C-alpha positions in Angstrom: 31.9 42.7 3.6 32.9 46.4 3.8 32.0 48.8 1.0 34.8 50.1 -1.1 34.7 53.9 -1.6 34.0 54.8 -5.2 36.0 57.5 -7.0 33.1 59.9 -6.7 32.8 59.5 -2.9 33.4 62.5 -0.7 35.9 62.2 2.2 34.2 63.9 5.1 37.4 64.4 7.0 39.0 66.3 4.1 35.8 68.4 3.7 35.8 69.4 7.4 39.5 70.3 7.2 38.9 72.4 4.1 36.0 74.2 5.9 38.2 74.9 8.9 41.0 76.2 6.7 38.5 78.5 4.9 37.2 79.8 8.2 40.7 80.6 9.4 41.6 82.3 6.2 38.5 84.5 6.4 39.4 85.4 10.0 43.0 86.3 9.0 42.0 88.5 6.1 38.9 89.9 7.9 36.4 88.8 5.3 32.8 88.7 6.6 30.2 86.3 5.2 27.3 87.9 3.3 24.2 87.8 5.4 21.3 85.5 4.3 18.4 87.1 2.6 16.0 86.4 5.4 18.3 88.1 7.9 18.6 91.2 5.7 14.8 91.4 5.6 14.5 91.0 9.3 17.1 93.7 10.0 15.2 96.1 7.6 12.0 95.5 9.5 13.5 95.9 12.9 15.8 98.8 12.3 13.7 100.7 9.8 13.1 104.4 10.3 10.2 105.0 12.7 7.1 106.5 11.2 6.1 109.9 12.4 2.6 110.1 13.9 0.0 111.3 11.4 -2.7 113.8 12.5 -6.2 112.6 11.5 -9.6 113.8 12.3 -10.9 111.8 15.3 -14.5 111.6 14.3 -13.7 110.6 10.7 -11.2 108.0 11.9 -13.8 106.5 14.3 -16.5 106.4 11.6 -14.1 104.7 9.2 -13.2 102.2 11.9 -16.9 101.4 12.6 -18.0 101.2 9.0 -15.0 100.0 7.0 -12.7 98.8 9.8 -13.1 95.1 8.7 -11.5 96.1 5.4 -8.9 98.4 6.9 -10.5 101.6 5.8 -9.4 103.5 8.9 -5.8 102.4 8.4 -5.8 103.6 4.8 -7.3 106.9 6.0 -4.5 107.3 8.6 -1.9 106.7 5.8 -0.9 103.2 6.9 -1.4 101.3 3.6 0.6 98.2 4.7 -1.6 97.7 7.7 -4.7 98.5 5.6 -3.7 95.8 3.2 -3.2 93.4 6.0 -6.7 94.1 7.3 -8.0 93.6 3.7 -6.2 90.3 3.4 -7.5 89.1 6.7 -11.1 90.4 6.4 -12.5 87.0 5.6 -11.0 85.4 8.7 -12.5 87.7 11.3 -9.1 88.7 12.7 -9.5 92.2 11.3 -12.6 92.6 13.4 -10.6 92.0 16.5 -7.8 94.3 15.3 -10.3 97.0 14.5 -11.8 96.7 18.0 -8.3 97.2 19.5 -7.8 100.3 17.2 -11.1 101.7 18.4 -10.1 101.1 22.1 -7.0 103.1 21.4 -8.6 105.9 19.5 -11.8 106.5 21.6 -10.1 107.7 24.8 -7.7 110.0 22.9 -8.4 113.6 23.4 -8.7 115.7 20.2 -6.9 119.0 19.9 -8.6 122.3 19.0 -9.0 121.2 15.4 -10.4 117.8 16.2 -7.2 116.0 15.3 -5.5 113.0 17.0 -2.0 111.7 16.3 -1.7 108.0 15.3 
């Protein structure tokens, strides 16, 4: 026994035809779809303006990294509050220890200028 469609049932064929008609109308009138919110955020992250390197005292940066690196102290000192907050959020996991170690591996071989500054 076949089910009889109710009056509230949706006809899939009509729905597909209407979607195709809508797509063709958008193409004819050159109407673009609004991007999804997650795509907008991704584009802002990828295409954001690049941060200029900040000059920081090499010795102070290394001291901050050794003493407060787990909590992102060296990132706050180098005016990178977003990364400092990330270190602070991850301090209980131990990931910030590894990230601080990488930061130290980058900063230690850098040569300081005549004022003792390095650019990060």
